[in-house]
C-alpha positions in Angstrom: -68.4 -13.9 -2.6 -70.0 -12.6 0.7 -70.4 -8.9 1.6 -68.2 -9.3 4.5 -65.5 -11.3 2.5 -65.4 -8.5 -0.2 -65.0 -6.0 2.5 -62.0 -8.1 3.9 -60.5 -8.3 0.6 -60.7 -4.7 0.5 -59.0 -4.1 3.6 -56.2 -6.1 2.5 -55.7 -4.7 -0.6 -55.7 -1.2 1.0 -53.2 -2.6 3.8 -50.9 -3.8 0.9 -51.2 -0.2 -0.9 -50.3 1.5 2.3 -47.0 -0.7 2.7 -45.7 -0.1 -0.7 -46.5 3.7 -0.4 -44.7 3.4 2.9 -41.7 1.4 1.1 -41.6 3.6 -2.0 -41.4 6.9 0.3 -38.2 5.5 2.5 -36.6 4.2 -0.9 -36.9 8.0 -2.0 -35.8 9.2 1.3 -33.1 6.9 1.3 -31.8 8.3 -2.1 -32.6 11.9 -1.5 -30.5 11.9 1.8 -27.9 9.9 -0.2 -27.4 12.6 -2.9 -26.7 15.1 -0.1 -24.6 13.3 2.2 -22.4 10.6 0.1 -20.4 13.3 -1.4 -19.2 15.0 1.6 -15.3 14.8 2.1 -15.2 12.5 -1.1 -13.6 12.6 -4.2 -15.8 12.9 -7.5 -15.5 9.1 -8.7 -15.9 7.5 -5.2 -19.2 9.9 -4.8 -20.6 8.3 -8.3 -19.6 5.2 -7.7 -21.1 5.0 -4.3 -24.5 6.8 -5.3 -24.8 4.5 -8.5 -24.9 1.5 -6.2 -27.1 3.2 -3.4 -29.8 4.3 -6.3 -29.8 1.3 -8.3 -29.2 -1.6 -5.5 -30.3 0.1 -2.4 -30.7 -3.3 -0.7 -26.7 -4.0 -1.2 -25.4 -0.6 -1.6 -26.9 1.2 1.5 -25.8 -1.6 4.2 -22.2 -1.7 2.6 -22.0 2.4 2.2 -22.9 2.3 6.3 -20.4 -0.4 6.9 -17.5 0.8 4.6 -18.6 4.3 2.8 -17.2 6.4 5.5 -14.6 8.6 4.1 -13.8 9.6 8.0 -11.5 6.9 10.0 -11.5 8.8 13.3 -11.2 6.2 15.7 -8.4 5.5 18.5 -5.6 4.6 15.6 -6.5 8.2 14.3 -5.9 9.9 17.5 -2.8 7.9 18.2 -1.0 8.7 15.0 -1.6 12.5 15.6 -0.3 12.5 18.7 3.1 10.6 17.7 3.2 13.2 14.8 3.4 16.2 17.0 5.8 14.3 19.0 8.2 13.9 16.2 7.4 17.2 14.5 8.2 18.6 18.0 11.5 16.4 19.0 13.0 15.4 16.0 15.3 18.0 14.3 15.6 18.9 10.8 18.7 16.7 9.6 22.1 18.3 8.2 21.2 16.0 5.4 18.7 18.7 3.8 21.1 21.5 3.2 23.8 18.8 2.1 21.8 16.3 -0.6 19.3 18.6 -2.0 21.0 21.3 -3.6 21.3 19.4 -7.1 17.7 18.9 -6.9 15.6 22.2 -7.8 12.1 21.9 -6.4 13.2 18.9 -4.4 13.2 20.8 -1.1 9.2 22.0 -1.3 8.6 18.4 -1.8 10.6 17.3 1.5 8.8 20.3 3.2 5.7 19.3 2.3 6.1 15.5 3.4 7.4 16.5 6.7 4.3 18.7 7.2 1.8 15.9 6.4 3.9 13.2 8.3 6.8 14.8 10.5 9.4 12.6 9.4 12.3 14.8 8.1 14.9 14.2 5.6 17.8 11.7 7.0 21.1 10.5 5.7 21.7 7.0 5.6 23.2 3.9 3.3 21.4 2.0 0.6 23.1 -1.4 1.2 21.3 -2.9 -1.9 18.0 -4.1 -3.2 16.8 -7.2 -3.2 14.7 -8.7 -6.1 14.4 -12.5 -5.9 12.3 -13.7 -3.2 14.2 -16.6 -2.0 17.9 -14.1 -2.0 15.3 -11.6 0.1 14.6 -13.8 2.8 17.8 -15.4 3.3 19.4 -11.5 3.6 16.9 -10.9 5.8 17.5 -14.1 7.8 21.3 -13.0 8.0 20.7 -9.9 9.4 18.6 -11.3 12.2 21.4 -13.6 12.7 23.6 -10.8 13.7 20.9 -9.4 16.2 22.4 -8.7 19.6 19.1 -6.9 21.4 15.9 -7.0 19.5 14.1 -7.4 16.1 11.1 -6.2 14.9 9.0 -7.7 11.9 6.0 -5.9 10.3 4.6 -7.7 7.3 1.5 -7.8 6.0 1.3 -11.5 5.0 3.4 -14.2 7.0 3.6 -18.4 6.4 6.1 -20.3 8.0 6.7 -22.6 4.4 9.6 -23.9 3.3 10.9 -20.7 1.8 10.5 -18.6 4.9 11.6 -21.0 7.4 15.2 -20.0 7.3 13.9 -16.6 8.5 11.8 -17.9 11.2 14.4 -20.1 12.1 16.3 -17.0 12.7 14.3 -15.6 14.6 13.7 -18.6 16.8 17.8 -18.5 17.1 17.5 -15.1 17.9 15.1 -15.8 21.1 17.3 -18.3 22.8 20.2 -15.8 22.4 18.0 -13.5 24.5 17.3 -11.1 21.6 13.9 -9.8 21.9 11.8 -10.4 19.0 8.6 -8.5 18.3 6.4 -9.6 15.3 3.2 -8.2 14.0 1.0 -9.2 10.8 -2.1 -8.4 9.4 -5.2 -10.6 10.8 -7.3 -10.8 7.7 -4.4 -10.5 5.4 -2.5 -13.4 6.8 -5.4 -16.0 8.1 -6.5 -17.1 4.8 -3.3 -18.8 3.9 -2.4 -22.5 4.6 -1.2 -23.6 7.9 -2.2 -20.4 9.6 -2.8 -22.2 13.1 0.1 -24.2 13.0 2.2 -20.7 12.3 1.0 -19.3 15.2 1.5 -22.5 17.5 5.0 -22.8 15.8 5.7 -18.7 16.8 4.6 -19.3 20.3 6.6 -22.3 20.9 9.8 -20.5 19.5 9.3 -17.5 22.1 8.5 -14.9 19.5 6.2 -12.4 20.8 3.7 -11.8 17.9 0.4 -9.9 17.6 -2.2 -9.3 15.0 -2.8 -6.3 13.3 -6.3 -4.8 12.8 -7.9 -7.8 14.3 -11.4 -8.6 14.1 -12.1 -10.8 17.0 -15.8 -10.2 18.3 -15.7 -12.6 21.1 -13.0 -10.3 23.0 -14.5 -7.0 21.8 -12.1 -6.2 18.9 -14.1 -4.7 15.9 -13.2 -2.5 13.0 -14.0 -1.4 9.5 -13.3 -4.8 7.6 -12.0 -3.1 4.8 -9.0 -1.8 6.6 -5.7 -3.2 6.2 -2.2 -2.8 7.5 0.1 -3.5 4.2 3.1 -2.5 5.6 6.3 -4.7 5.0 9.2 -4.0 7.5 12.2 -5.3 9.4 14.4 -3.7 11.4 17.5 -5.4 13.3 18.8 -3.7 16.5 17.9 0.0 15.3 20.4 0.2 12.9 19.6 -2.3 9.7 16.2 -1.8 7.9 14.6 -3.8 5.2 11.1 -2.4 3.6 9.7 -2.8 0.2 6.8 -5.0 -1.4 7.6 -8.7 -0.5 5.5 -10.6 1.8 7.0 -13.4 4.7 5.8 -16.1 2.5 6.5 -18.3 -0.7 6.2 -16.3 -3.7 3.4 -18.9 -4.6 1.5 -17.8 -1.9 1.0 -21.5 -1.2 -2.1 -22.0 -3.3 -2.5 -25.1 -5.4 -3.6 -23.0 -8.5 -0.5 -20.5 -8.8 1.9 -23.5 -8.2 0.2 -25.6 -11.3 0.4 -22.9 -13.7 3.6 -21.5 -12.6 2.5 -18.0 -11.1 5.4 -16.5 -8.9 5.1 -12.7 -7.3 8.1 -10.6 -8.2 9.1 -8.4 -5.8 11.7 -5.6 -4.6 13.1 -4.9 -1.1 15.5 -2.7 -0.3 18.5 -2.5 2.6 19.1 0.7 4.6 21.3 1.7 7.7 21.9 5.0 9.5 19.7 7.6 10.9 16.7 6.8 8.5 16.3 3.3 10.2 15.0 5.7 13.3 11.8 6.3 11.1 11.3 2.8 10.5 11.7 2.0 14.1 9.1 4.8 14.7 6.5 3.3 12.8 7.0 0.3 14.3 6.7 1.3 17.4 3.2 3.5 17.0 1.9 0.2 15.5 3.0 -2.3 18.1 1.6 0.0 20.8 -1.5 0.5 18.7 -2.0 -3.4 19.3 -0.1 -4.5 22.4 -0.4 -0.9 24.5 3.4 -1.4 25.1 5.4 1.5 24.7 9.0 1.1 23.2 11.6 3.8 22.7 12.1 5.6 19.3 14.4 8.6 18.9 16.2 10.3 16.2 20.1 9.5 15.8 20.6 12.3 13.6 24.4 12.8 15.0 25.2 9.1 13.4 25.2 10.7 10.2 29.2 11.2 10.3 29.9 7.8 11.3 28.3 6.3 7.8 30.6 5.3 5.3 30.1 6.8 1.8 33.8 5.2 0.3 31.2 3.4 -2.6 28.9 6.2 -2.8 25.9 4.7 -1.2 25.3 7.0 1.4 22.7 9.3 0.6 19.5 11.2 1.9 16.1 9.6 2.2 12.8 10.4 4.0 10.0 7.9 5.1 6.6 8.7 4.1 4.1 6.6 5.9 0.2 6.6 5.2 -3.0 5.3 5.9 -6.2 6.1 7.7 -3.9 8.0 10.6 -2.8 10.2 7.8 -6.2 11.7 6.1 -4.3 14.2 3.8 -3.1 11.0 1.5 0.6 11.7 1.7 1.6 9.2 -0.3 -0.5 10.1 -3.2 0.7 13.8 -2.8 4.3 13.0 -3.0 3.5 10.8 -5.7 2.0 13.5 -8.0 4.6 16.2 -6.8 7.2 13.9 -8.2 5.5 13.3 -11.4 5.1 17.0 -11.9 8.8 17.7 -11.3 9.8 15.4 -14.0 11.9 16.7 -16.9 13.5 13.6 -18.5 12.3 10.8 -17.4 9.3 8.8 -15.1 9.7 5.1 -14.9 7.0 3.6 -12.8 6.2 0.0 -11.7 3.1 -0.9 -10.1 1.1 -3.8 -9.6 -2.1 -2.6 -9.2 -2.4 0.9 -11.1 -5.9 2.4 -10.9 -4.6 5.9 -10.8 -6.7 9.0 -9.2 -7.8 11.7 -11.3 -4.6 14.2 -10.2 -2.3 11.0 -10.2 -3.5 10.2 -13.9 -3.0 13.9 -14.8 0.1 14.2 -13.5 1.3 11.1 -15.7 -0.3 11.9 -18.9 1.0 15.5 -18.5 4.5 14.1 -18.3 4.1 12.6 -21.3 2.6 15.6 -23.2 5.3 17.5 -22.0 7.7 15.2 -23.9 9.2 13.4 -20.8 9.6 10.0 -21.4 7.0 8.1 -19.5 7.3 4.2 -18.9 4.8 2.1 -16.9 5.5 -1.8 -16.2 2.6 -3.8 -15.0 1.5 -7.3 -15.2 0.2 -8.8 -18.5 -2.3 -10.6 -16.1 -2.8 -9.2 -12.4 -4.1 -11.5 -9.6 -7.4 -10.3 -9.1 -10.1 -10.2 -11.9 -11.5 -6.4 -10.8 -8.2 -5.0 -10.7 -7.0 -6.3 -13.9 -10.1 -5.0 -15.7 -10.1 -1.6 -13.8 -6.4 -1.0 -14.6 -7.1 -1.8 -18.5 -9.6 0.7 -18.6 -6.9 3.6 -18.2 -4.6 2.0 -21.2 -6.1 3.8 -23.8 -5.8 7.5 -22.2 -2.2 6.6 -21.4 -1.3 5.3 -24.6 -2.8 8.2 -26.4 -0.6 10.7 -24.0 2.6 8.8 -25.1 3.0 6.7 -22.2 4.7 3.3 -23.1 3.1 0.6 -21.3 4.9 -2.7 -20.8 3.3 -5.6 -19.8 5.5 -8.0 -17.8 4.2 -11.6 -18.9 2.2 -14.0 -17.0 1.9 -16.1 -15.2 4.3 -13.9 -13.1 2.8 -11.2 -11.1 5.1 -8.2 -11.0 4.4 -6.9 -7.7 7.1 -4.5 -6.7 6.1 -0.8 -6.3 8.7 1.7 -7.2 9.5 4.8 -9.6 12.3 6.9 -10.8 12.4 10.5 -11.6 15.0 11.7 -13.8 17.0 8.9 -13.0 18.2 10.6 -9.8 15.2 10.7 -7.3 13.6 7.4 -6.2 10.6 6.2 -4.3 9.9 2.5 -3.3 7.9 0.7 -0.6 4.8 -1.0 -0.2 2.2 1.3 -1.9 0.0 0.7 -4.5 -1.1 3.2 -7.1 -4.7 2.8 -6.4 -7.4 4.7 -3.9 -7.2 1.6 -1.3 -3.1 2.3 -0.7 -4.0 6.0 -0.9 -6.9 6.0 1.7 -7.3 2.7 3.4 -4.4 0.8 3.7 -1.4 1.5 6.0 1.6 1.8 3.9 5.2 3.0 4.2 7.4 4.9 1.1 10.9 5.6 1.1 12.3 8.9 -1.0 15.7 8.7 -1.8 17.9 11.2 -3.6 20.9 10.5 -5.5 22.3 8.2 -8.4 23.4 5.2 -6.5 19.7 3.9 -5.8 18.7 5.2 -8.9 21.1 3.6 -10.8 20.2 0.1 -9.3 16.6 0.7 -10.0 17.2 1.6 -13.4 19.1 -1.9 -13.6 15.8 -3.3 -12.4 13.8 -1.7 -14.8 16.3 -2.5 -17.6 15.4 -6.2 -16.7 11.6 -5.6 -16.6 11.7 -3.9 -20.0 14.0 -6.8 -21.7 11.3 -9.4 -20.4 7.9 -7.6 -21.3 5.7 -6.8 -24.3 5.2 -3.1 -25.3 1.7 -2.5 -25.7 1.1 -0.5 -29.0 -2.0 1.6 -29.8 -3.0 -0.6 -32.7 -3.0 -3.4 -30.6 -4.9 -2.1 -28.0 -7.7 -0.7 -30.6 -7.9 -4.4 -31.5 -9.0 -5.5 -28.4 -12.7 -7.1 -28.4 -15.4 -4.7 -27.1 -16.9 -7.0 -24.4 -13.4 -6.6 -22.6 -13.6 -3.0 -22.6 -16.5 -2.9 -21.5 -16.0 -5.1 -18.4 -12.8 -2.9 -18.2 -15.2 0.1 -17.7 -17.4 -1.3 -15.3 -14.9 -2.6 -12.9 -13.3 1.0 -13.3 -16.3 2.0 -11.6 -16.4 -0.2 -9.0 -12.5 0.5 -8.1 -13.8 4.1 -6.8 -15.7 2.4 -4.2 -14.1 3.1 -0.7 
């Protein structure tokens, strides 16, 4: 090799060395900055999960963190929700229901007051018009309510499809439009678009005269962008401002129209509640905020507290309710705080149903503490969830729960137990759209209904009895026989569940 060639080779080698030093310096700088910034305003588990991803796989972890990892959601939606909360807190009176219905529930008043401070909605009177647990029957009940509409129908549901099962509902909406009833409809853009017949669904609604809009849309061509991990997961229907439905069921066939689900017989099992009375005002306010957020159109929403006196209680279905919405517009995680508060209040029984049970530390502590105190704690979950990561992350908590004395009932596959509700001491009930995981506590827009009285709790007990009869009770001995490699996957998936 000539002298000049040797010098050139030496220069290239030194250049590569300098580039290696620069890249190494950047790598260390990113990691040092991450250690000091990732934990800010973030729970410990989430911090560790993000740091592990950034430290061990920075090429993947850093971009994901920059897109999805911020614990702050401070955009237009957050500001708008804050303004609405202030308006409701200032103008909506505390209902007489508070003094009338809470005397028999020691400690409940402070929980209601905490909810009021966090979400602004007061406790309100209302009637439990019944639970709807069969998918097809629920759709027909909602369609029947729409058939009685005289002025307006508001629909807000995470996933929708106009299929053979839901045709009766969308036909009722189309008929309502022909009666000059104003029909407004919202669905989650990302949640809905992946299901068969999406484009035809939009066209059919337009042809029917339904005014529809996407929630949380991503439309780069029209300058609409948001964090792609945010969802509006709410499910609600309001007819003429006097009848309301809410719960866990999406407006789609219970197979979700997936060929694999049909082939193996997988169906989603849900639970909705129908209510009337002043509590419907809170549902109307939630819809009005979400409608304005997506369309810019202002809808009236007011409190009809005086309507309580006109509610019939001949059958014992009249009671007190409080709506607790949550999501990025509520950074204090009101659903999580309510869950934890109620569970700590339990003295005799705590019966929980959750399809995606990946509890935050305070929630896990509240549940296991209740069991250690001698409370009968039962947890109903699916034997096999529809999501691999969720299934294994959920399983990673079973040993701790079993050791505390929690009874875990596995609802048999292929059915996915998708209902979301729990009861405390057979007299306080919670039902709605929120799962017991960090996504539902912090990232998804949810609604939960807190109800007092043995009427609703008794109906939920009947539902829970049905789950119990159909389910398999998991024992500690059975769990100990689980293969080590499954538990290994469980624990790995548990780490990923904290990434938000």
